[in-house]
N, C-alpha and C positions, 0 to 999 in steps of 0.2 A: 714334229707330230702335234696335231691339234684335234679338237673335238669335231670340227667340220669334216676332217678326213675320216675319222672313225665313224661318224654318222653316214657318210657317203658309202663306206664299205658295208655297213649294216643294212642300209636301205637297199643297196644294190642286190644283196642276197634275198631280202624280203620281197622285192618287187620283181622277181624273176629275171634280174639282170637287165631290166628295161630302164635305161638311163634317163629317158624322157620322164617317166613316172617318178624316178628318184629326184630329178631336178624340180618337179612340181611340189613334191613333198617337202623338200628342203628350201624351197623358194629361191632357187638359183638357176643357172643355165646348164644345159647338158655338157658343153665344153668345160664348164667349171667343175662339174662332178668328175668328168674323166681326168681332169688335171689333179684333183684332190686324190683320187685313187692312185694314179701313176706316181705322184710325189711320195705317197706313203710307201708304196712298193719299192721305190728307189731308196728311200731312207732305211727300210728294213732289209733290203737286199733279197727280197723274196717275191715271187709272182703269187699274188693272192687269188687271181682269177684266171681261168682258162679262157682263151680267146679264139675267135675265128675272124681273122683280119682285125678290125677295130671293135668288133662286137663281142661283148662278154657272153660266155656260154655256160659257165659254171665255176665252182670253186676248185682250186687245186687242193691236193692233200694237205700241204702246209696251210693253205688258206682256210680250211675247215677248222683247224686248231686256232688260228689267229682270230677267226670270227668269234669263237667262244670267249676268247680273252676280251675282245672288243665289246661283246655283249655285257660282260661283267663290269668293265670299266664304265660304260655308259649307265648301267644300272646304279653303280656306286656314285656316279656323278649326280644322278637324280636323287639318290638317297641323301647325299650331302645337302642338296638344296632343300629337301623336305625337312631334314634334321635342323638346319639353320633356322627355318621358319618356326619350327616347333620350339626350339630353345630360346628364340627371340620372343616367345609368348604370343605369337600371332594366332588369333582364333578365327581367322577368315581363310577362305580358299574355295576350291571346287572339288567336290567328291563325285567322281564319275562312276556310275554303276551300270554295267552291261547285264541285261537280263532278257527273259522272254516276255511276251505279251501277258501271259497268264500270271506270272509273278508280279509284273508291273501293275496290272489291273486289279488283282484280287488280294495280293498278299502285302505288297509294299506300302500302300497308302497310309496305314496306321503307323508303320515303322517310320516313314518319312515325316509324318506329322509330329511324332514324338521327338524324332531327331532334330527337327527344325526348332522346336521349342527350347532345346538345350543348346543348339549351335545356330542361332538366327543369322549369323554372318557367313555361314558356309552355304554356297550354292550347290545344288544337286543336279547333275546332268544324267538323265536316264537315257540309255541307249538300248534299243530292242532289236534282237536278231535271233538267229539260230544258235544252238549251243556251240557249234564249232567256231562260229564267228566270235561269240562271246569269249571263248578261250583265247582266240588269236588276239583280241583286243586287250585282254589282261596281260598276255605275254609281251605284247609290244609296248605296253604302257599307255595305250589309248584309254584304257579303263582301269580304275583302281581296284574294283571289286567285280566279280562275275557271279551271277546267280542263275542256276538252271537245274533241270532234273537229270538230263543225260549228258554224258561225255566229259564233264569237267575233271573227273578223276583219272582220265586217260593220258594226261599231259604231264611229263616229268618236270616241266618248267613251272608248274602250278602246285600250290598247296591247297587242297580242298577239304572242307569239313561238312559232314552230314548235319542238316539243320532240322528237318522235320519230315515225317512220312505222311503220304496221302494216297488215296485210291481213285480209280476211275468210276464214274457212274454212267448209267444210261439215261438219256433224256428223250422223251417222246411227247407228242401232243396228248392232252387230256382225253380219256376214253380210248386210248390206243389198246389193242388186244394184249400187249405185253403187261399192261397195268393190272390185268385180271389174273395173272399167273402168280402162284404162291412163291415160286423160285424160278428165275429165268436161267436157262442153260445157254451154252454157246450155240447149240443147235437151234434153239428158239431165236436167238439173236441173228444168226446167219440166214434166217428165212426172210429177212428184210434188207433193203438197201441200207448201207451204213454211211454215216458222215462222221469224220473224226479228224485228227491232227495230221499234218504233213509228216512224212518220215523224218525222224530225228528230233521231233518236237514233243514235249510234254508227255513223256512216257509211251510214245507210240510203239516202241519196240516191244513193250510188255503186251500190248494188244495183239500185235502180229504173232508173237511167240505163243500166246495162248491158243489161237486158232491153228497155228501150224502144228503144235504138239498134239492137238486133238485131231489132226487130219481133216479139218473142216475148211471148205472154201468159202470165201466171203465176196460180196459185191460192194466194194467201197466206191460209192458213186461221186463223192466229193470230199476233198481235204482242204484244210485251212490252218494257218498258224494261230488264228484268233478264236478263242472259245465263244465269244459273242457272235462271231460270224457263223460258226457251226450251229449254234442254237437258233439263229435267225432262219437258217435253211431248214432246220428240223421243224420249226413252227409253220413253214410253208408246205410241209407234208412231203418233202423230198426224200426223207429217210429217217432212220433211227440214229441218234447221236450218241457218241461216246466221248465224254469230256472229263476234265479234272473236277474232283469233288468240290473244291473251293470256288469253282466257276459257276456253280448253280445254287450255292447257299443263299445268295441274294435274290434269286429269281423263283423261289419256290411258290410264291403267291401269283405268279404270272400264268401264261398260257401253257407252259410245259410242265410235265410231271417227271420228277427224278426218281430213278429206281437204283437203290444201292446194290452193288453186285461184288462184294469183296471176295467172293468165292471164285470169280471168273478170271480175274487178272491179278498178277503179282503186284504187291504194293510198290510205290515209287518213293524215292528219297530225293528231296531237294537239297542241293549242295551249294555252298558258297566257296569261291576260290579267289586267292590272291597270288601274285607272282612270288615265287620262291626267292628269298633273299632281299625282298623289297623292304624299305623303311616305311612304316605306316604312321601317319599322323594320329594324334590322340583321338581326333574326331572320327577317323576311319575305324579305329578299334571300337569306339562307342557305337557306331552304326552297326558293325558286325555283331556286337553283343546285344543290341536291341533286336536285331533280326533273329539271332540264335542265342537266347539267354542261357542255355545250358553250357555254352562254351566259356572258357576262362582266358583272360588276356595272356596269362603266363603260358598256357598251352599253345596259343596262337604264335607267340613269340618263339617258343621252342621249335615248333614245326617250320616256321619261316626260315630259321637258321640251319636246319638240317639239310644236308646235301641230298640231291635226288639219287634214286637208285637206277 
């Protein structure tokens, strides 16, 4: 039994049993992957995968249990590597942070700047995507930390922490009719074409829920992942924008007018997630605590070592 065999099993399950993709990820050949899998099955005396001819089609029932053990073994192997570097006093490394565009653009710059002043030899790799991909990257070890508004608390493999609360605001061009209203209602808003986030991004579910619960139809003419893109199209007169509050704080002196509407949409909570059971370097804890100062390292350590429910 060796780590290459274990990685072959894990990646086969992750890559939908496509051994070509597995070979690419592991920098080997497809026959090599097949051999690694077959040798481990022979050593264990158990069929891990279901097959249709030579093609893998799924996990057997014993294979599902074995995969969980393999995941733990590989996680502990990575933990051992991280711990050895920590105990050797190494202050360098790479911190991979998976997050959304809004967090990377508007929230993280000050945190990253402060972190870099404390750990100048640690490289930060920012990866931007949708919350579900962020979760997948943290679970797989591709990212050390995930930061997003939606979805991170839904994965048993992750430990997530609430960090801060924020609201949506309306953005319109100067002199727009909505700027003359004392209080904007959902009915007022729905009278105009709307521009907001893609489904699954930056609290979009709270926007949809508000209109649905009120029984009001909307005309969402354009969606985007990027708050800046949304505001650009609002400035062109294509519709009324609904964006995250932190995305407009730096643009209040520009061509757009922001209208606060905390009464229309439920508040949003940004969460930070790490993989359950992972060993975190000291600089990872420092990054987390700079992003969410109300957290304590002892609480994070306790949560990491608790088994999922």
